[in-house]
C-alpha positions, 0 to 999 in steps of 0.5 A: 508723905511729909518728905514728898509733900503729897497726900496720896502716894498710892491709890489705896491711901484714899481711893475716892481722892485717887479716882478724882485725881485721875479724872482731873488729869484726864480732863486736863489732857482733854482741855490741852488737846482741845486748846491745841485743836483750836490753835491749829484751826485758827492758824489754818482758817487765818491762812485760808482767809489771807489766801482768799483776800489775795485771790479777791485782789487778783480778781479786782485787778482782772476786772480793772483790766477788763475795763481797760480793754473796753477803751476804744483808743487801744490798739492791738498791742494794747489788747495783747498786753492786757491779755498777757497780764490776765494770763499771768493773773490766772497763774497767780490765782491757780497758785493761790488755789493750790496753797498748802498748809505747814503739813503740805496739804492743800487748804482748798483740797476738801476732806481728802487732803491732796497736795494740789487740788487744782490742775491745769490741762495743756489747753489751759482748762483748770479742774478741781481734783479735791472733794467737797468735804470739810475737815473738822476738829473737836474743840470741846466734848460736844463741839467741832469746828470746820477747818477748811473751805473746799475749793469747789465752793470757793473757786468753781461755783460762781453765780453767772446769771443762769448758771454756775461757772468756775473762776478760771472759766470766766477768766479764760472767757475774758482773755479770749474776748480781749484777744479777739478784740486785739485781732479786730482792731488792726483789721478795722484800722486798715479798713478805715485807712483804705476808706480814706484813700 
């Protein structure tokens, strides 16, 4: 004991103290695991928060473009340029919705952890292939913490008056409206020119 500096070399030296030491070691392992869980959850939630903020910035830009498209002075080319930028922003938002964590799991995929929770069909329609579940980690003996927001809640359930629509459906509808305006403007201009002559 003197040479090792340890009071208990074998459990038989002091059974009660040995049992307490074993419990303390287990508690220390648990606390270490809980701290690791908290750190991982914090990293994932910070990534989610940053991604959602970037998505909000994209939606703000889309709103600005929608306001610009209502300008009566725009010609067909102006409307088409706005529609093109809106399509690019839709692609950016889709990329953000498919953001993955360090393990390659989509942060908006729900509980099933698919890599690509959102898919775009050839016609441009976006569907959510994740699920509505949430992943949880244990952060104490009697507490758990959700570590994600499912993509269905984040991108596919926007209150639009009497119904809920996806962000992508709303963007597609706006793009279609702008493209329709670009087709109407030249026709109106030629009709106006014909009326003058």
